[in-house]
C-alpha positions, 0 to 999 in steps of 0.5 A, spaced: 196 899 771 197 891 773 191 889 769 193 894 763 200 891 763 197 884 763 192 885 757 198 888 753 202 882 754 197 877 753 195 881 746 202 881 744 203 873 745 197 872 742 200 875 735 206 871 736 209 865 733 208 861 739 200 861 738 201 858 731 205 852 734 202 845 735 200 843 742 206 839 744 211 844 741 207 849 745 209 846 752 216 844 750 217 852 748 214 854 754 218 850 758 225 852 755 224 859 753 218 862 757 217 858 763 212 860 768 212 860 776 207 855 779 204 856 786 205 863 787 205 865 794 207 873 794 203 875 788 205 882 788 212 880 786 209 876 780 204 881 777 206 886 772 208 893 774 210 896 767 207 903 769 210 904 776 217 901 773 217 906 767 215 912 772 221 910 777 226 909 771 225 915 768 225 919 774 232 916 776 235 918 770 232 925 770 234 926 777 241 923 775 242 927 769 240 934 772 244 933 779 251 930 777 257 934 776 259 934 768 266 937 769 269 931 767 268 928 760 270 921 761 265 921 767 260 923 762 262 918 758 262 913 763 255 915 766 252 915 759 254 908 758 252 906 765 245 909 763 244 905 757 246 899 760 241 900 766 235 902 761 237 896 757 236 891 763 230 894 764 227 893 757 230 886 758 225 885 764 219 887 760 220 884 754 225 878 754 223 871 756 224 868 763 228 862 760 228 855 764 229 857 771 224 861 775 229 862 782 230 866 785 225 870 780 224 870 773 226 877 772 233 876 774 234 871 768 231 876 764 236 881 766 242 875 765 239 874 758 239 882 757 246 882 759 248 876 754 245 880 749 249 887 751 256 883 751 254 880 744 253 887 741 260 889 745 263 883 741 260 885 734 262 892 735 270 890 737 270 886 731 270 892 726 275 895 730 283 895 729 287 892 734 290 899 736 283 902 737 281 896 741 287 897 746 286 904 746 278 903 749 281 898 754 287 903 756 281 908 757 277 903 761 283 902 766 289 906 764 293 901 769 293 896 763 298 900 759 304 898 764 302 891 764 305 886 759 303 879 758 310 876 759 309 878 766 305 872 768 307 867 772 310 861 769 309 854 772 313 850 767 320 851 770 325 846 773 320 841 773 325 836 775 326 839 782 320 837 786 319 839 793 313 841 798 315 848 798 314 848 790 308 844 790 305 849 795 307 855 791 303 852 785 297 851 790 295 859 789 288 862 788 288 860 781 288 853 784 282 855 788 278 858 782 280 851 778 277 847 783 271 852 783 270 852 776 270 844 776 265 844 781 260 849 777 261 844 771 259 838 775 253 842 777 251 844 770 253 838 766 251 832 771 255 826 768 261 823 770 263 820 763 262 827 760 266 831 765 272 827 765 272 827 758 272 834 758 278 834 764 283 830 760 281 833 753 283 840 756 290 837 759 291 835 752 289 842 749 294 845 754 299 841 751 298 842 744 297 850 745 303 851 749 307 854 744 302 859 743 300 861 750 306 860 755 302 859 761 300 853 758 307 850 759 306 846 766 310 840 769 308 833 768 306 833 776 302 839 776 298 837 770 297 830 772 296 830 779 295 838 781 290 839 775 287 833 773 286 829 780 286 834 785 283 840 782 279 837 777 277 830 780 275 834 787 271 839 783 267 833 779 266 829 786 264 835 790 259 837 784 256 830 783 255 829 790 252 836 791 247 834 785 246 827 788 244 831 795 239 835 791 236 829 787 234 826 794 231 832 797 224 833 797 221 839 795 215 842 798 215 849 798 211 853 803 208 860 803 212 865 807 205 868 809 204 861 812 210 861 816 209 864 823 216 864 826 221 869 824 227 864 823 222 860 819 221 866 815 228 868 814 230 861 812 224 861 807 227 867 804 234 864 803 231 858 800 228 862 795 235 862 792 235 855 791 232 851 785 225 849 785 226 842 783 232 838 781 232 833 776 237 828 774 240 829 767 240 823 762 245 826 756 245 819 753 241 812 754 242 805 751 237 807 745 239 814 743 239 817 736 245 818 732 243 826 732 243 825 740 250 822 740 253 827 735 250 833 739 253 830 746 260 830 742 259 837 740 258 839 747 265 836 749 268 840 743 264 847 744 266 846 751 274 846 749 273 852 745 269 856 750 275 855 755 280 857 750 277 863 748 278 865 756 286 864 755 286 867 748 282 873 750 287 875 756 293 873 752 292 877 746 289 883 749 294 883 755 290 883 761 292 880 768 288 874 770 286 877 776 283 883 772 276 886 774 274 885 766 277 878 766 273 876 772 267 880 770 267 876 763 268 869 767 262 871 772 258 873 766 259 867 762 258 862 768 251 865 769 250 865 762 252 858 761 247 855 766 240 856 762 244 855 756 246 848 758 239 847 760 236 849 754 241 845 750 239 839 754 232 839 752 234 840 745 238 834 745 234 829 749 226 832 748 224 829 741 218 834 741 223 840 742 224 843 735 229 849 736 234 851 741 233 856 746 234 863 746 239 863 751 243 858 748 243 861 741 246 867 744 251 864 748 253 860 741 254 866 738 258 869 743 263 863 743 264 864 736 265 871 736 270 871 741 274 866 737 273 870 731 275 876 735 282 872 737 283 870 730 282 877 727 287 881 732 292 875 734 295 875 727 302 875 730 301 870 735 297 865 730 303 867 725 307 862 730 302 857 730 304 850 728 299 847 723 301 840 725 299 841 733 292 844 731 291 838 726 293 833 731 288 837 736 282 837 732 283 830 730 284 828 738 278 832 740 273 829 735 276 822 736 276 822 744 269 825 744 266 820 740 270 814 744 268 817 750 260 818 748 260 811 745 263 808 752 258 812 756 252 809 751 255 802 752 256 802 759 248 805 760 246 799 755 250 794 759 247 797 766 240 796 763 241 789 761 244 787 768 238 791 771 233 787 766 236 780 768 236 782 775 228 784 775 227 777 771 230 773 776 227 777 782 221 773 785 217 780 786 213 782 780 216 787 777 212 794 776 211 798 770 213 805 770 209 811 768 210 813 761 209 819 757 205 821 751 210 818 747 211 811 750 218 813 753 219 810 760 220 815 766 224 814 772 220 812 778 223 813 785 224 806 789 219 808 794 214 810 789 215 803 786 214 800 793 208 803 794 205 801 787 207 794 788 203 794 795 197 798 792 197 792 786 197 787 791 192 790 795 187 790 789 189 783 787 
């Protein structure tokens, strides 16, 4: 069964566009959309079991369909929806690409891609419904939403002049912890100090400009500048980048679980399966970056603001409390989708051989725009109070700040490179050329590797 499934997969790939691409583009395409697993130790988990999966899934559906109680029509609809989702995720494992990640298993990331496609289809369906129909669907999913109104949300910008420790402590609620964790995740995904702080400051400006539409954006100055920017954002960025630096210095040597004899060692190896296979430093900008790369990073900063705004507008227009399971579930899904999307976008921006964006990044881009369109379509009353001047100022500020920050990062990298060249020229030790790729771009060589290269060269001389 395994050999038949592998033969079918190979035949389908041979007939696809993948094998028409040039060799260099083929390797880049594989790295982004269909990355394979190196050094497989437990082959059972990486061999195709399509027939077995087919039989198990069909049996599970038949058993559930004939044994469950069909007395409640709502439970029947729920069961049908869950069955559709279940089978679609099964098909995702069989048909969709691995994506740029392989840990803990490529099948996990195929299901993530399948979940993102399901969410995209859901947005498309809701886009063609009336607002009353959309709210009726949400009320059917959770009848408790009928008793909630967005005016019941907690207000933060009240009595700003009355500052005391008790008031500050009340502002450090569960959402402050979520705020910190969110920026920790952003730092791990983006891994660039300048871009992260640009997004941080520009988001506070976004809150000010949209405060006339979203009341929970109204914050006291000390809440916005101290608690948000310095404490939550700053601490999250610092911890995230510190975590990234630890992973960059780590030496990745994976041992097969079959070669580990102790029980504790096997458990540790099983837990490490959920950690990255390797960790690379992201260089979004360099001293000699092209204009296309420059504007692509500016787009990243602006699109990130739009994605953040969608979260608050969706919650406000469709009247859901911040801690509602649908709000938390969407945040969790988007957080998982963003990880491979950022990786694919980074490869598209920085790799000159990459001629097209990754599939997961494409789907997430469509999700981001559809969420914005859904908010605009159903928030007519809300956007009717829009102050046009605020929106114009916000757009111009976003464009100017993104260009200014990215330009500053490029100049800083250029200055840092010049200082490094001056120090190497003035050093009495002979410099060592770094290995380069086929295109002649210099690759980063660790300090220990450079020392070994210098030592080996001196022995040869």
